[in-house]
VOTI-446452 format. One line per 3 residues: number of its first residue (from 1); for each residue x, y, z of C-alpha. Coordinates in nm, 2 decimals. Layout:
% VOTI-446452
NUM	X/Y/Z ~ ...
END
This chain:
% VOTI-446452
1	-0.39/0.78/2.34 ~ -0.48/0.76/1.98 ~ -0.28/0.51/1.77
4	-0.29/0.47/1.39 ~ -0.21/0.14/1.23 ~ -0.06/0.13/0.88
7	-0.03/-0.23/0.76 ~ 0.10/-0.38/0.44 ~ 0.38/-0.59/0.29
10	0.60/-0.28/0.25 ~ 0.76/-0.44/-0.05 ~ 0.90/-0.18/-0.06
13	0.77/0.11/0.16 ~ 0.73/0.43/-0.03 ~ 0.62/0.79/0.00
16	0.26/0.69/-0.06 ~ 0.26/0.50/0.27 ~ 0.43/0.79/0.45
19	0.21/1.07/0.31 ~ -0.11/0.88/0.39 ~ 0.00/0.82/0.75
22	0.11/1.18/0.79 ~ -0.22/1.32/0.67 ~ -0.43/1.08/0.88
25	-0.22/1.17/1.18 ~ -0.27/1.54/1.13 ~ -0.64/1.51/1.04
28	-0.74/1.28/1.33 ~ -0.49/1.40/1.60 ~ -0.31/1.07/1.63
31	-0.03/1.04/1.89 ~ 0.15/0.76/1.70 ~ 0.13/0.55/1.39
34	0.25/0.19/1.39 ~ 0.38/0.06/1.06 ~ 0.31/-0.32/1.07
37	0.47/-0.53/0.80 ~ 0.26/-0.83/0.70 ~ 0.42/-1.17/0.76
40	0.23/-1.36/0.49 ~ -0.06/-1.20/0.30 ~ -0.36/-1.43/0.34
43	-0.50/-1.37/-0.01 ~ -0.20/-1.34/-0.23 ~ 0.16/-1.47/-0.27
46	0.46/-1.24/-0.24 ~ 0.58/-1.17/-0.59 ~ 0.90/-1.33/-0.73
49	1.21/-1.13/-0.64 ~ 1.05/-0.98/-0.32 ~ 1.25/-0.85/-0.03
52	1.27/-1.09/0.26 ~ 1.11/-1.02/0.60 ~ 1.43/-0.87/0.75
55	1.48/-0.65/0.45 ~ 1.13/-0.52/0.45 ~ 1.16/-0.43/0.82
58	1.49/-0.26/0.76 ~ 1.34/-0.05/0.48 ~ 1.05/0.06/0.70
61	1.29/0.15/0.98 ~ 1.49/0.36/0.75 ~ 1.18/0.54/0.61
64	1.06/0.62/0.96 ~ 1.40/0.75/1.10 ~ 1.36/1.09/1.25
67	0.98/1.07/1.27 ~ 0.91/1.05/1.64 ~ 0.54/0.99/1.57
70	0.60/0.67/1.36 ~ 0.72/0.33/1.48 ~ 0.79/-0.01/1.33
73	0.59/-0.28/1.49 ~ 0.67/-0.65/1.41 ~ 0.36/-0.81/1.58
76	0.25/-0.99/1.26 ~ 0.59/-1.12/1.18 ~ 0.65/-1.23/1.54
79	0.31/-1.41/1.54 ~ 0.40/-1.60/1.22 ~ 0.17/-1.76/0.97
82	-0.09/-1.57/0.76 ~ -0.15/-1.21/0.88 ~ -0.51/-1.12/0.96
85	-0.59/-0.77/1.06 ~ -0.85/-0.88/1.32 ~ -0.59/-1.08/1.51
88	-0.35/-0.78/1.52 ~ -0.63/-0.55/1.64 ~ -0.72/-0.80/1.92
91	-0.36/-0.82/2.03 ~ -0.30/-0.45/2.03 ~ -0.62/-0.40/2.23
94	-0.51/-0.67/2.48 ~ -0.17/-0.50/2.52 ~ -0.36/-0.21/2.67
97	-0.11/0.07/2.59 ~ -0.23/0.19/2.25 ~ -0.56/0.35/2.34
100	-0.81/0.41/2.06 ~ -0.70/0.23/1.74 ~ -0.74/0.39/1.39
103	-0.68/0.15/1.10 ~ -0.55/0.34/0.80 ~ -0.66/0.20/0.47
106	-0.72/0.29/0.10 ~ -1.04/0.29/-0.09 ~ -0.97/-0.05/-0.24
109	-0.94/-0.21/0.10 ~ -1.26/-0.05/0.23 ~ -1.46/-0.16/-0.08
112	-1.39/-0.53/-0.01 ~ -1.40/-0.51/0.37 ~ -1.73/-0.70/0.42
115	-1.65/-0.98/0.18 ~ -1.27/-1.01/0.16 ~ -1.16/-0.97/0.52
118	-1.18/-1.20/0.82 ~ -1.44/-1.09/1.08 ~ -1.52/-0.75/0.94
121	-1.78/-0.68/1.21 ~ -1.52/-0.73/1.48 ~ -1.27/-0.52/1.30
124	-1.52/-0.24/1.30 ~ -1.59/-0.29/1.67 ~ -1.22/-0.28/1.76
127	-1.11/0.03/1.57 ~ -1.20/0.34/1.37 ~ -1.15/0.31/1.00
130	-0.94/0.60/0.86 ~ -0.98/0.59/0.48 ~ -0.78/0.78/0.22
133	-0.84/0.75/-0.16 ~ -0.58/0.55/-0.35 ~ -0.67/0.70/-0.69
136	-0.83/1.02/-0.82 ~ -1.20/1.01/-0.88 ~ -1.28/0.75/-0.60
139	-1.44/0.98/-0.36 ~ -1.80/0.91/-0.46 ~ -1.77/0.53/-0.44
142	-1.58/0.57/-0.12 ~ -1.86/0.77/0.04 ~ -2.13/0.53/-0.07
145	-1.94/0.22/0.06 ~ -1.87/0.40/0.39 ~ -2.24/0.46/0.45
148	-2.32/0.10/0.37 ~ -2.07/-0.02/0.63 ~ -2.19/0.22/0.89
151	-2.54/0.08/0.85 ~ -2.43/-0.28/0.84 ~ -2.17/-0.29/1.12
154	-2.22/0.05/1.30 ~ -1.87/0.12/1.18 ~ -1.69/0.44/1.28
157	-1.54/0.55/0.94 ~ -1.35/0.87/0.90 ~ -1.29/0.98/0.54
160	-0.96/1.18/0.53 ~ -0.93/1.45/0.27 ~ -0.57/1.45/0.16
163	-0.37/1.49/-0.17 ~ -0.37/1.16/-0.36 ~ -0.03/1.01/-0.41
166	-0.07/0.76/-0.69 ~ 0.23/0.53/-0.61 ~ 0.22/0.15/-0.58
169	0.49/-0.09/-0.47 ~ 0.44/-0.28/-0.79 ~ 0.55/0.02/-0.99
172	0.86/0.04/-0.78 ~ 0.95/-0.33/-0.82 ~ 0.92/-0.28/-1.19
175	1.18/0.00/-1.17 ~ 0.96/0.30/-1.24 ~ 1.08/0.64/-1.11
178	1.25/0.49/-0.80 ~ 1.41/0.81/-0.68 ~ 1.08/1.00/-0.70
181	0.88/0.74/-0.51 ~ 1.12/0.64/-0.23 ~ 1.29/0.82/0.06
184	1.66/0.84/-0.03 ~ 1.76/0.60/0.25 ~ 1.52/0.33/0.12
187	1.64/0.38/-0.24 ~ 2.00/0.34/-0.13 ~ 1.92/0.02/0.05
190	1.75/-0.12/-0.25 ~ 2.04/-0.04/-0.47 ~ 2.30/-0.17/-0.23
193	2.12/-0.50/-0.18 ~ 2.02/-0.53/-0.55 ~ 1.65/-0.58/-0.46
196	1.38/-0.63/-0.72 ~ 1.62/-0.69/-1.00 ~ 1.42/-1.00/-1.10
199	1.11/-0.79/-1.19 ~ 1.31/-0.51/-1.34 ~ 1.47/-0.75/-1.59
202	1.13/-0.87/-1.70 ~ 1.02/-0.53/-1.82
END
């Protein structure tokens, strides 16, 4: 069993999340990808006008509908408090049903792993890091950082070559090209529930 882990606030979930997960799944032969919404980000506050926890989970559920390889997992929300990746990895390992874990992340996350994350050495021990570039032109920096972490932590890092989808949840909350960035079911949910109107009105 090979299980991918896609974490984030999913505020809202968008095609960038989905494409990254699909490419990593195909490239590394994953059996399943868990989409795990953060309860409380440890290093930043949720922006004003954010969707609440229930709404974020509902949007993820809608995005994943019909994709048998993908699954919403609420382990961080159920645990409560600040969400630390190392705690989630420990719990998934302890559960004993997910097999080998592959943490899917972007370049920005890898670049700050050893100084911005809790227990980076244990994270590297508990899982393989599956890294995709968030922006064009990041491949060289990505390769250099990956080599540093391999030497420092004996990390197993897989650099996944896939088309770069330059989408951010911030852009969506600001009202940019919603239909192009979101699965239709997520777009409809945002419109029906008038989500992110606070940020849209400020731009």
